[in-house]
C-alpha positions as CSV (number, residue, x, y, z in Angstrom):
1,X,12.9,-30.4,21.5
2,X,12.0,-30.3,17.8
3,X,12.0,-33.6,16.0
4,X,14.8,-34.3,13.5
5,X,13.5,-37.4,11.8
6,X,10.2,-38.7,10.6
7,X,10.3,-41.3,13.4
8,X,10.7,-38.6,16.1
9,X,7.8,-36.7,14.4
10,X,5.5,-39.7,14.6
11,X,6.4,-40.4,18.2
12,X,5.5,-36.8,19.0
13,X,2.1,-37.5,17.4
14,X,2.6,-34.4,15.2
15,X,-0.3,-33.9,12.7
16,X,0.3,-32.3,9.4
17,X,-2.6,-30.1,8.2
18,X,-3.5,-28.8,4.8
19,X,-2.5,-25.2,4.2
20,X,-6.1,-23.9,4.2
21,X,-7.0,-25.8,7.4
22,X,-3.9,-24.3,9.0
23,X,-4.9,-20.8,7.9
24,X,-8.4,-21.3,9.1
25,X,-7.3,-22.7,12.5
26,X,-5.1,-19.8,13.2
27,X,-7.7,-17.3,12.0
28,X,-10.3,-18.8,14.3
29,X,-7.8,-18.6,17.2
30,X,-7.0,-15.0,16.6
31,X,-10.7,-14.0,16.2
32,X,-11.6,-15.7,19.4
33,X,-8.7,-14.0,21.2
34,X,-9.7,-10.6,19.8
35,X,-6.3,-10.1,18.1
36,X,-5.8,-7.5,15.4
37,X,-5.3,-9.5,12.2
38,X,-3.6,-7.2,9.8
39,X,-1.6,-4.5,11.6
40,X,-0.7,-1.6,9.3
41,X,-3.8,-2.0,7.2
42,X,-6.0,1.1,7.8
43,X,-9.6,1.8,6.8
44,X,-10.6,-1.8,5.9
45,X,-11.9,-2.9,9.3
46,X,-15.6,-2.8,8.3
47,X,-15.3,-3.6,4.6
48,X,-12.4,-5.6,3.1
49,X,-11.1,-7.5,6.1
50,X,-14.5,-9.1,7.0
51,X,-14.8,-10.3,3.4
52,X,-11.2,-11.7,3.6
53,X,-12.0,-13.4,6.9
54,X,-15.1,-15.0,5.4
55,X,-13.1,-16.4,2.4
56,X,-10.4,-17.8,4.6
57,X,-12.9,-19.5,6.9
58,X,-14.5,-21.0,3.8
59,X,-11.1,-22.2,2.5
60,X,-11.4,-20.2,-0.7
61,X,-8.7,-19.0,-3.0
62,X,-8.9,-15.2,-3.4
63,X,-8.6,-12.4,-5.9
64,X,-8.1,-8.9,-4.5
65,X,-9.5,-6.5,-7.0
66,X,-8.8,-2.8,-6.7
67,X,-7.0,0.3,-8.1
68,X,-3.3,1.0,-7.5
69,X,-2.2,2.0,-4.1
70,X,-5.0,0.2,-2.2
71,X,-2.7,-2.0,-0.1
72,X,-3.5,-5.2,-2.0
73,X,0.1,-6.5,-1.9
74,X,0.5,-5.6,1.7
75,X,-2.7,-7.5,2.5
76,X,-1.5,-10.6,0.7
77,X,1.9,-10.5,2.4
78,X,0.1,-10.1,5.8
79,X,-1.5,-13.5,5.3
80,X,1.8,-15.1,6.4
81,X,0.8,-14.0,10.0
82,X,-1.8,-16.8,9.8
83,X,0.8,-19.5,9.2
84,X,2.3,-21.7,11.9
85,X,5.6,-20.5,13.2
86,X,7.3,-23.6,11.8
87,X,6.2,-26.8,10.1
88,X,8.2,-30.0,9.2
89,X,9.3,-30.9,5.7
90,X,11.6,-33.6,4.4
91,X,15.1,-32.0,4.6
92,X,16.5,-30.9,1.3
93,X,13.2,-31.2,-0.6
94,X,12.7,-28.5,-3.3
95,X,8.9,-28.6,-2.8
96,X,8.6,-28.8,1.0
97,X,7.3,-32.3,1.0
98,X,5.0,-33.5,3.8
99,X,7.1,-36.0,5.8
100,X,4.1,-38.4,6.0
101,X,3.1,-38.2,2.4
102,X,6.0,-37.2,0.0
103,X,5.0,-36.5,-3.6
104,X,8.3,-35.8,-5.4
105,X,10.4,-38.7,-6.7
106,X,13.5,-37.8,-4.7
107,X,11.7,-37.8,-1.4
108,X,9.7,-41.0,-2.1
109,X,13.0,-42.8,-2.9
110,X,14.6,-41.3,0.3
111,X,11.7,-42.4,2.6
112,X,11.7,-45.9,0.9
113,X,15.4,-46.2,1.7
114,X,15.6,-44.7,5.2
115,X,12.1,-45.0,6.6
116,X,11.7,-43.3,10.0
117,X,15.3,-42.2,9.9
118,X,14.6,-39.8,7.1
119,X,15.8,-36.3,8.3
120,X,13.3,-33.4,8.4
121,X,13.7,-29.7,8.5
122,X,11.5,-27.0,10.0
123,X,10.2,-24.3,7.7
124,X,9.3,-20.8,9.0
125,X,6.3,-18.8,7.8
126,X,8.4,-16.6,5.5
127,X,9.8,-19.8,3.8
128,X,6.3,-20.8,2.8
129,X,5.4,-17.7,0.9
130,X,6.0,-17.2,-2.8
131,X,5.2,-14.2,-5.0
132,X,5.3,-13.5,-8.7
133,X,4.6,-10.3,-10.5
134,X,2.7,-11.3,-13.6
135,X,4.4,-9.9,-16.7
136,X,3.7,-10.8,-20.4
137,X,7.0,-12.7,-20.6
138,X,6.2,-15.0,-17.7
139,X,6.4,-18.6,-18.8
140,X,5.0,-21.9,-17.8
141,X,8.5,-22.9,-16.8
142,X,8.7,-20.0,-14.4
143,X,5.4,-21.0,-12.7
144,X,5.2,-24.8,-13.0
145,X,8.6,-26.2,-14.0
146,X,10.8,-27.4,-16.9
147,X,13.3,-30.0,-17.8
148,X,16.7,-29.0,-16.4
149,X,19.3,-29.4,-19.2
150,X,22.1,-29.6,-16.7
151,X,20.6,-32.7,-15.0
152,X,20.2,-34.2,-18.5
153,X,23.8,-33.5,-19.2
154,X,24.8,-35.2,-16.0
155,X,23.6,-38.5,-17.5
156,X,19.9,-38.7,-16.4
157,X,17.3,-39.8,-19.0
158,X,14.6,-37.4,-20.1
159,X,12.1,-39.9,-18.9
160,X,13.5,-39.6,-15.4
161,X,11.4,-37.5,-13.1
162,X,14.5,-36.2,-11.4
163,X,15.4,-34.1,-14.4
164,X,12.6,-31.7,-13.5
165,X,13.4,-28.2,-12.3
166,X,10.4,-27.1,-10.4
167,X,8.8,-23.7,-10.9
168,X,7.6,-21.1,-8.3
169,X,4.3,-22.8,-7.6
170,X,5.6,-26.3,-6.7
171,X,8.3,-24.6,-4.6
172,X,5.6,-23.0,-2.6
173,X,3.9,-26.3,-1.8
174,X,2.3,-26.3,1.6
175,X,2.3,-22.5,1.6
176,X,0.8,-19.3,0.1
177,X,1.4,-18.4,-3.5
178,X,0.6,-14.9,-4.7
179,X,0.3,-13.6,-8.2
180,X,0.4,-9.8,-8.5
181,X,-1.4,-8.2,-11.4
182,X,-2.9,-11.4,-12.7
183,X,-4.5,-10.0,-15.8
184,X,-1.0,-9.1,-17.2
185,X,-0.3,-12.8,-17.4
186,X,-0.7,-14.1,-21.0
187,X,-3.9,-16.1,-21.4
188,X,-2.1,-19.3,-22.5
189,X,-0.1,-19.1,-19.2
190,X,-3.3,-18.5,-17.2
191,X,-4.6,-21.8,-18.6
192,X,-1.6,-23.5,-16.9
193,X,-3.0,-22.4,-13.5
194,X,-6.4,-24.0,-13.9
195,X,-5.3,-27.4,-12.5
196,X,-3.4,-25.8,-9.6
197,X,-6.4,-24.0,-8.3
198,X,-9.1,-26.6,-8.9
199,X,-7.6,-30.1,-9.2
200,X,-4.6,-29.2,-7.0
201,X,-2.0,-30.7,-9.2
202,X,0.6,-29.8,-11.9
203,X,1.7,-31.5,-15.1
204,X,5.1,-30.8,-16.4
205,X,6.0,-31.2,-20.1
206,X,5.3,-34.8,-21.3
207,X,5.9,-36.4,-17.9
208,X,3.2,-38.7,-16.8
209,X,3.3,-37.4,-13.2
210,X,0.8,-35.8,-10.9
211,X,1.9,-33.6,-8.1
212,X,-1.1,-33.0,-5.8
213,X,0.2,-29.7,-4.4
214,X,-1.2,-28.1,-1.3
215,X,-1.2,-24.4,-2.1
216,X,-3.3,-21.4,-1.1
217,X,-3.5,-19.1,-4.2
218,X,-4.2,-15.4,-3.9
219,X,-4.1,-13.0,-6.7
220,X,-4.3,-9.2,-7.2
221,X,-5.8,-7.4,-10.1
222,X,-6.6,-3.8,-11.2
223,X,-10.1,-3.3,-12.7
224,X,-8.5,-1.1,-15.4
225,X,-6.4,-4.1,-16.6
226,X,-9.4,-6.0,-17.8
227,X,-9.8,-3.6,-20.7
228,X,-6.4,-1.9,-21.0
229,X,-3.8,-4.6,-20.8
230,X,-5.5,-8.0,-20.3
231,X,-8.1,-10.0,-18.5
232,X,-8.5,-12.9,-16.2
233,X,-9.8,-15.7,-18.4
234,X,-13.3,-16.9,-17.4
235,X,-12.3,-20.5,-16.5
236,X,-9.6,-19.3,-14.2
237,X,-11.8,-16.6,-12.6
238,X,-14.4,-19.3,-12.0
239,X,-11.9,-21.3,-10.0
240,X,-11.2,-18.6,-7.5
241,X,-13.5,-18.8,-4.6
242,X,-13.9,-15.2,-3.6
243,X,-13.3,-11.8,-5.2
244,X,-12.7,-9.1,-2.6
245,X,-13.0,-5.5,-3.7
246,X,-10.5,-3.0,-2.1
247,X,-11.0,0.7,-2.0
248,X,-9.3,4.0,-1.2
249,X,-9.6,5.4,2.4
250,X,-13.1,6.7,3.0
251,X,-12.3,9.1,5.8
252,X,-9.8,11.9,6.2
253,X,-8.5,10.4,9.5
254,X,-7.8,7.1,7.8
255,X,-5.8,8.7,5.0
256,X,-3.8,10.8,7.4
257,X,-3.0,7.7,9.4
258,X,-1.8,6.0,6.3
259,X,0.4,9.0,5.2
260,X,1.8,9.1,8.8
261,X,2.6,5.4,8.6
262,X,4.0,5.3,5.1
263,X,6.0,8.6,4.8
264,X,9.8,8.4,4.8
265,X,11.2,9.4,8.1
266,X,14.9,10.3,8.5
267,X,16.8,9.9,11.8
268,X,19.1,12.9,11.1
269,X,16.5,15.8,11.1
270,X,18.5,18.9,11.9
271,X,15.4,20.8,12.7
272,X,12.1,19.4,14.1
273,X,9.2,19.8,11.6
274,X,5.6,20.1,12.8
275,X,2.7,19.6,10.4
276,X,-0.5,21.3,11.7
277,X,-3.7,19.2,11.5
278,X,-5.2,21.6,9.0
279,X,-2.3,21.1,6.6
280,X,-2.6,17.4,6.9
281,X,-6.3,17.7,6.0
282,X,-5.4,19.9,3.0
283,X,-3.0,17.2,1.8
284,X,-5.8,14.6,2.0
285,X,-8.4,16.9,0.5
286,X,-6.1,17.4,-2.5
287,X,-6.1,13.6,-3.1
288,X,-9.9,13.3,-2.6
289,X,-10.6,16.1,-5.0
290,X,-8.2,14.6,-7.6
291,X,-10.2,11.4,-7.4
292,X,-13.3,13.2,-8.6
293,X,-11.8,15.8,-11.0
294,X,-13.0,15.4,-14.6
295,X,-9.5,16.3,-16.0
296,X,-7.7,13.7,-14.0
297,X,-7.8,10.1,-15.4
298,X,-10.0,8.1,-12.9
299,X,-9.5,4.8,-14.6
300,X,-5.9,4.6,-13.5
301,X,-6.8,5.7,-10.0
302,X,-5.4,8.4,-7.7
303,X,-3.3,6.4,-5.2
304,X,-2.9,7.0,-1.5
305,X,0.8,7.5,-2.5
306,X,-0.3,10.9,-3.7
307,X,-1.1,11.9,-0.2
308,X,2.0,10.4,1.2
309,X,4.2,12.1,-1.4
310,X,2.6,15.5,-0.7
311,X,2.9,15.0,3.0
312,X,6.7,14.4,2.5
313,X,6.9,17.4,0.1
314,X,5.3,19.8,2.6
315,X,7.6,18.5,5.4
316,X,10.7,19.0,3.2
317,X,9.6,22.5,2.1
318,X,9.3,23.6,5.8
319,X,12.6,22.0,6.6
320,X,14.3,23.8,3.7
321,X,13.0,27.2,5.0
322,X,14.4,26.5,8.4
323,X,17.8,25.5,7.1
324,X,18.1,28.5,4.8
325,X,16.8,31.1,7.4
326,X,18.5,29.5,10.4
327,X,15.3,29.1,12.4
328,X,15.2,26.4,15.0
329,X,11.6,25.3,14.4
330,X,9.9,24.4,11.2
331,X,6.1,24.4,10.8
332,X,4.3,23.6,7.6
333,X,2.2,26.4,6.3
334,X,0.1,27.5,3.2
335,X,3.2,28.9,1.5
336,X,4.6,25.3,1.3
337,X,1.8,24.1,-0.9
338,X,3.8,25.1,-3.9
339,X,5.9,22.0,-3.2
340,X,3.0,19.6,-3.8
341,X,2.6,20.3,-7.5
342,X,5.6,18.2,-8.6
343,X,4.7,15.4,-6.2
344,X,1.1,15.3,-7.4
345,X,1.9,15.7,-11.1
346,X,4.2,12.7,-10.8
347,X,1.5,10.4,-9.6
348,X,-1.7,11.3,-11.6
349,X,-2.6,11.1,-15.2
350,X,-4.1,14.4,-16.5
351,X,-6.4,14.4,-19.5
352,X,-5.5,17.9,-20.9
353,X,-5.1,18.7,-24.5
354,X,-1.4,19.3,-24.8
355,X,0.0,19.2,-21.2
356,X,0.2,23.0,-20.9
357,X,-2.9,23.1,-18.7
358,X,-1.5,20.6,-16.2
359,X,-0.3,23.1,-13.6
360,X,-3.5,25.1,-13.9
361,X,-5.6,22.0,-13.1
362,X,-3.4,21.1,-10.1
363,X,-3.4,24.7,-8.9
364,X,-7.2,24.7,-9.0
365,X,-7.3,21.4,-7.0
366,X,-5.0,22.8,-4.4
367,X,-7.0,26.0,-4.0
368,X,-10.3,24.1,-3.8
369,X,-8.7,21.9,-1.1
370,X,-7.7,24.9,1.0
371,X,-11.1,26.4,0.6
372,X,-12.9,23.2,1.7
373,X,-10.7,22.7,4.7
374,X,-11.0,26.3,5.8
375,X,-14.8,26.2,5.6
376,X,-14.8,23.1,7.9
377,X,-13.1,25.1,10.6
378,X,-14.2,28.7,10.2
379,X,-16.9,31.0,8.9
380,X,-16.2,34.5,7.6
381,X,-18.3,35.9,10.4
382,X,-15.9,34.4,13.0
383,X,-13.1,36.4,11.4
384,X,-14.9,39.7,10.8
385,X,-12.6,41.6,13.2
386,X,-9.5,40.4,11.2
387,X,-11.0,41.4,7.9
388,X,-12.0,44.8,9.3
389,X,-8.4,45.5,10.3
390,X,-7.4,45.2,6.6
391,X,-10.4,47.3,5.6
392,X,-9.4,50.1,8.0
393,X,-6.3,51.2,6.1
394,X,-3.5,50.1,3.9
395,X,-2.6,47.1,6.0
396,X,-1.0,44.2,4.1
397,X,0.7,40.9,4.9
398,X,3.4,39.4,2.7
399,X,3.9,35.6,2.7
400,X,6.3,33.3,1.0
401,X,8.0,29.9,1.4
402,X,11.3,31.5,2.6
403,X,9.9,34.2,4.8
404,X,11.0,33.9,8.5
405,X,8.6,33.9,11.5
406,X,10.1,37.2,12.6
407,X,9.0,38.9,9.4
408,X,5.4,38.3,10.5
409,X,5.9,40.1,13.8
410,X,3.7,43.2,12.9
411,X,0.9,41.0,11.6
412,X,1.0,38.8,14.8
413,X,0.8,41.9,17.0
414,X,-1.9,43.8,15.1
415,X,-4.3,41.3,13.7
416,X,-7.1,40.3,16.2
417,X,-8.4,36.8,16.8
418,X,-5.2,34.8,16.0
419,X,-5.0,33.3,19.5
420,X,-8.6,32.3,19.4
421,X,-8.2,30.7,15.9
422,X,-5.0,28.9,17.0
423,X,-6.7,27.4,20.0
424,X,-9.6,26.3,17.9
425,X,-7.2,24.5,15.6
426,X,-5.5,23.1,18.7
427,X,-2.0,24.3,17.6
428,X,0.9,25.0,20.0
429,X,1.4,28.5,21.4
430,X,4.5,29.2,19.4
431,X,5.3,32.1,16.9
432,X,5.9,29.6,14.1
433,X,2.6,27.8,14.7
434,X,0.7,31.1,14.9
435,X,2.2,32.1,11.6
436,X,1.0,28.8,10.1
437,X,-2.5,29.6,11.4
438,X,-2.3,33.2,10.1
439,X,-1.5,32.0,6.6
440,X,-4.4,29.5,6.7
441,X,-6.8,32.2,7.7
442,X,-5.6,34.7,5.1
443,X,-5.8,32.1,2.3
444,X,-9.2,31.0,3.4
445,X,-10.5,34.5,3.5
446,X,-9.0,35.2,0.1
447,X,-10.6,32.1,-1.4
448,X,-13.9,33.3,0.2
449,X,-13.5,36.6,-1.6
450,X,-13.0,38.6,1.6
451,X,-9.3,39.5,1.0
452,X,-7.3,40.3,-2.1
453,X,-4.1,38.4,-2.9
454,X,-1.5,39.7,-5.2
455,X,1.2,37.3,-6.5
456,X,4.7,38.7,-6.7
457,X,8.1,37.1,-7.6
458,X,8.3,34.2,-5.0
459,X,5.9,35.8,-2.6
460,X,2.3,37.0,-2.3
461,X,0.6,39.9,-0.6
462,X,-2.8,39.8,1.1
463,X,-4.7,43.0,1.5
464,X,-8.1,44.6,1.4
């Protein structure tokens, strides 16, 4: 049975540990047990996570440095999994005072009056996590504290420590405090954090008090912020123990796994939607090419959210086709790529002269992505029989985002090698999946200059 007073806590021989020792102890236990530390974090197993583990084992405060969309905030919030399920604090304390060594005036007076009968409360892991998005209007009062005019109006003297209204950092005492986008914090406010990280105390207004807080501080920052919006002042940066650099997914499989994990999924899907593996690869390839394109601003980064948004757009385009045509199966195909232009344009910054070339840049990226993925799976020689069928006569195939599977019946019957290509791509043996494979082959052969493609109103025609 959990203790309810300081006396019961003492009799149970409960030991209160500093926050960094607690994090370190739980990390050691998880590493020895072979537990996965940060579920939901993909692609950092051999890079970021080992550095993070080293910093935690060393008891260092951390700055996570990386471009947008690199799971920095998720990593920070995942640190709560290393906290104990519950720890004791003096009941009603604003700053989670250690029952054995209270630091605020209210709790010191309470313990002096009631001794071992002082009531305690048990705090869960989520109660010991505080987070602040740094903005230019963030004040010292927000972070550290301020005199509460209401308490003064109630009759207390300004010299009375009880008139203090504690800020976010003291209220996270004995827990984890996170500052997102630290460089956005005004430099004079950053100065106020110096004592918290190094000397482990806070000073509020003119009060001659010292609050030796027990806080693990972790911050996030974007490299672009150092020159664009602000910077981390040198004395503050010096006080952080480790700077861990995050990165975008380095493999196609990792980025696909993240998109699968992060995409919005609705329970009321009227038609099942299947995304072929090659279409997933194209969605990822679009993002990877955008991260290297000279006309796309690389300083602001091309987030993994681009892949996720395009993934969702492809799914919705296939679903829309099935709803309009009345088909019972929706499979994403090349014709649906028209839907990724809006979702990509909304998440990247293009360096074009007047904005009129934006669609052309994105269209080129999409076509290059299709070509690259096609070449990974097929060579033109493998599909020589299919190309020959077009060369033999006036055979054409019309494609479009609203064309039904049935409208491809002739092409499915007459074009050779489709089953072989479908099996190579490991796609189901259904007409809709075979049509998706067919469009992929036709677009790849067109981009390889083996077939012609004529754009019409809402559709396109492939031919010799």
